[in-house]
Steps between C-alpha positions, in 0.01 A plus 500: 500500500244534777462229766260226401344263749507169323416160642814334365720301734861582579745211535554393856230728639152419622227712342124516510239582763240360738131500554468387861172417667232756432740721304415314184126547546447288192672737258784258443486144626809304588553132567829394667628198313715347771286533811451183702189420709660653810506843332873503427656605169852389404766741375872520441721802571855508365760759599812574293716595798813543291342760272437867571193699420437874527638693797237633738536856625475559876225747407294242307198532729387812679194685623286774354344754734210712384263694722198296397267328749593764762851358501679818616297724734341265750725219373877490460537862611474477879311826560194419717305824447281509192469839328766645727527826306129549424560473126236240415240617252266409215795508258621183674163332547148637472426393857797687650498833681788687668374357830482136390608281796468794740222574749443796726515430873426705815503440874432692819268745329765632260383624162652616178508446126731315264549581136750392236640806327740588219609854572808718536571345843569156353806296597641499146401544138511135389294351784235765516221409742513522876250482789381821663364443851315796651472449876202671666665530840232317702531185706707628789825331590396149390316561174671400181406532133663350192503210256537123497653291219374148431809371318475228234266203485349423839717768660852551628668172592693520827710257701513535876821657626634594155605858425318714244652827383259790463572822313302800385566835341308771686465874560273714719395864514468487879795695652517279808502186286247219461514176694471204264431149629534179302393151601401165353149382581226260405209595276286566810761733648677274751857628524769237435815704569626763736419834336780681321495872578653757267491878526474661158667840508510768233324569176766331287490139386703283736535123517416341838578138588440248775448132572190301595506155664170305499390299801317240291520324165223591257429529128240774531661796675454869420741794525356804678650848473323753723562847642374723777438872522413745226645639181594342166717191480629372166612139451664314213688173441349322802705181511538180702767242419588178679854532633558143383514557124703287260868554583384761755485774239319830557217557250543127455326188386260261668722228637301183429435595137858607437629180660280284277636679195857467627444127561451457126866597455412710192769589250338830408224741602300660219311813607282712522261350238320400292211711392604770748796585279326578175146615577359844564663833422874516441513861611634607837319563826517878485298818459260594367320164472677277757421198287391213727480209254861471390737231389745397771784755477792419724591853607159531668600221738837600647608748763330564835173310521297808587620667180409218264208532263197271510324330212183323399583132469396345167334216691243727662644627825748752644878473474702689758854448361625440853638186339708662227805443286748531785310241702480267197875522443563448872271197511670346196835541675365358826378180334805465273304565180600692189285815470309527172292819479257574215435854373215632283551526123223760444266247345223380727400136519266287712199592285573873469711470184592862434830649387610835641646711221699768679872519409584718799328259738677205340832678547416564866416132564819388330698737723308370803614150405862610473459667839361174637815316397700772674282468812569126506866495399643853511767618743400714795655795318233479227164677555290184514768293668503765771121466533543125553766565762278754677232231525748273678682297233832650386602175331359451145223244459665336196225531238571284193158449332223746422166448326335760277123459464253232599246310287452773242239402242610761241819331383629756251427800721664327796806391310563846356515640852691200638764563233553856627541374859738232382722738304532738794569228757752315285684826428558573869471155661596221260533270802121500558289221349187665357186286500227544240169308496265301277161630611232356726461143371686184405412529132305712252559792267655728764730225621615417148557863402694586814720192473573591139596856599710383795680239294576736212638759742716249685343575836674335797196356674122479445248484783218252433179492705218249499225378730353189345306189593675209672454303181695759303795468738484124480491506121778755452797347680687520170420870441862614510657194334472667159597856594800645318808438715668805346207737543385710795487318832168453678393652828179324598391787724144392576339158477252286688215261432164636595423371849673406825422128510776244512403400144607850396829472686564161339448648154739784582758256634478295181553819298797602715688183404488639147626837618802339663567277203513819291710702745716621210194691370284566807734697723248634753155385611256619765155378597244777549333655687699467820267619781126521559284623787244225552229759571584752225637370175457551128670188366532130550732305505764641736810359663468625860172586673456704815259674734596764757689256723561171313656394171525171317645365179276363228567163340683692228717663767614156611588404143686825438689467826604145418632597156669823618690328778614207285576659165854382451785630285450314174249281320597135461359342182236238573212325336193314612247269347161643423144398569335408170159659478197485280341833410132491409315752286370831629157424642232716654185705465475850350444834667435871468633770728581870536743714697398855594289505184140457386473267201236309303540146364286326239483201263718266705572176317724209595562240231691174533783423258270258315239774447259401777342793682582493871344835595301762313350797683363827361340580839148525359396249767694670780833405653411187695789304348758732658632466854672778697845386615643816648176628658580853388345738251141556386402268216163514321352441155436835332386551140578140415856502637662394828625822660720572800416857608715568809798709384675470836484120526811295423526134399127439445539154346191299400534157336307250295567150373681188612840498676582192290472677165807482279587573136236765432439839343350782707336789315345809660409857408612760753431871533658735752237735638709711740788483749876466514568171319357255247397134506605183676407184312584184691564143389642191668306600813546237773373695801564811703839647415583223250450601140641668194360828377556731208534842659416748224558864594652424837728709723294814454438413133870524415562143381350153462624160609413138564539421868501165675375482859586216734353523850457873439861564398530626143768489235504655153531261206457741208480878469427765233435878517134462398253752649118495497261771377185588693176422315658278237397135472787254464485143369713281726601142430716268708609168351626235744676190364684284749730746674514739205278807495440734204317831542313704239372857527251619236596210277874571513748276678610688812749245629558145619690314768564149621487451876732203523769602747662199661398435858767330714450443873863428588753785488859517614821694488837431661747763618839494666532693826869499588562133584136390485275378224151639555236289327175698479187310408142618463238227493172683444271204448283279716732201453829455682808497274721195557827616347824322419768766537846477341721777643770442241772451764577255778682762704202589714428490873275211606241727659319793341299785647137528392273805512142433395190709447200272479125532535158514344487706179222716647691572823536868591721644773331743738564685825369206700631206299790445264449151356772557241829534682840343434576164653865407533641149534791284397508227239744208540604264225636762261725357228560568135166334429214481749124521506286759674124548483401865484162555669195610307449877487847581624814703451814319616857621524751218540842634604781247443861560598708422191857431614 
């Protein structure tokens, strides 16, 4: 039996969700029944201290690292030189060249030329480009010619008096050698360090090293590498690392970012992705094609850094693999986290959705995975254990869990290949827990099919991913209450609500109480993504933000940190009173939209349940009754229809009618003219980013769904594999009655749903942490929650420790201000029964010593 997400209540457990502040946006109204004029709502919370709930694994919460949002190069990986091996190119990003981030420089009359080449003189086969510098021999004794690197962001961030380790691989055809000088300077050429002089000797690649110490602190430095004389100088792997990396490791990690991750006290580290794992070619980086757009293949990323391959990052930039599998394993060990790598299953996801049918290639990837386990756990006498030892870690890393695949949207093709991986791994390493997945969303046809396959096969663990609206998280606290306790366990590998406001963090915190309550099913959980460069990013939300010299935790970071550091050993059964609410009908205007498609709409009619006509428009008199909401697309009346002609425009919503409409039928004729998708017919429109729409032919015209948007965050309510034909006119009808919606396509019932999820603003869970009871309460409403608490035992200390996150729901942490930060205090008067008022919009952890 597949998991079903019912709204039933489980004895002794609080269920439901919340619509706080603007989150509701009128889609679902709620009236607290017990609020007094002072804005306080009364609750009870009862703990059964003598009973025991599910045990909580030490690895319950962890972190997921993917190189998205420039999280690796220029982020966690401490290398300060961008494009250090001259490998950037259009395969990574259309704007890139092999000299991206490099500029030619000359002084004292020196001249020359620089050119990036891939020839027989290269440093190695797998990192193929290098810089050829032809020195013209002019400029006398003081002239110098070379290149300058601008680093990441505003430049290279330096701290006065700190040590920075420089290295370069070089060779020269000049018999007497070539004098190379390196310094750090400003953009206008002002030198910030004593110059580092190196004499390059011989026409063989040799690594040269030295140290630079800046005289000032700056965030906009440049690294200059120049030479004097004549002849040809070749350079590769031009590198600058701060000496002060995390744990002082060579080829190490940026200290402030690593420390913020370590401060979470994560139980596991999932790596390296994400979409990096299962997109692009699954073939190797080798002759004759030297495929650049490849899935992340672990063997590319180990061994000497200068011998590692490079890759085009799925998220639109270059990936150096300086941060590779060895560094991931080392980082997991350094922060006390269980390593959890993910390998490709030869089925692409993340919108690519192609299966590679090559038995020999599949066999090679399965062997690579077995070799990975040996690299992590094998003795130094084994081939890959010896490779680990050569890199500096003779002791095994202790790998216990391994994921195969990520968000594949071809369930049967994926599972056939997953089964082959599983058989091979279990035959040689039965001690390894093998993690499957359930596709890219929290529900739908792919999710259902994969869960069915995983359950039938008795898979150990299934990785679920979802990025939904805050409202979804608030409504789905009970998601795992009804999961089969004897079925596969859940690894919630990626989740977040779609923004970085405190309202988002509150919704996630409320959801996390349900994760802990179901710790017998949900064994691992990690918010995602982890890191984001504030100036270059592809995704929001994110847990930790950074620029080239600062980093800060989002409001969600503070929530995750609070939960991770106060998880406890076991759930203690508890229950709380609820906030009775009144749910009104779905109300709102109607709308038309497109997404990367040109479409024509005609004969729009909205009729009330009693038969009265609310709107009738055949566009013979123009389109004056329609108002652009999104401000995108090109709408005009053509041939008696309302047509959106811009194929590139996305979310082109126009609306008509009254936001107070309820209980109506919407009819419209729609014709796709050209483009990638189909139609978007909206109803219950209450404003920008707050509506329902029937997305016919969405996701590249691969499926159709009803989506609900609240403050721009969307969740799927109903889905079918319907696709849309170009040039065909469809009759569309949407019937809205109360909170029930029925949809018809060409006169046939397409589906129906009732949007009546319970919304509860008060969430809690209680855990036992050695001798303490930890009462965790989320109050995500505008009213304070005056709560009578019965701890179920009188053997408690009279004073408790409080940690509180509190603030405005729209608060956002930034580099310059972190309004959402933990506040610690003590609370006297603790007894078996006492009263505490939890602030509005807050997360509170009450730690009570139970003697």
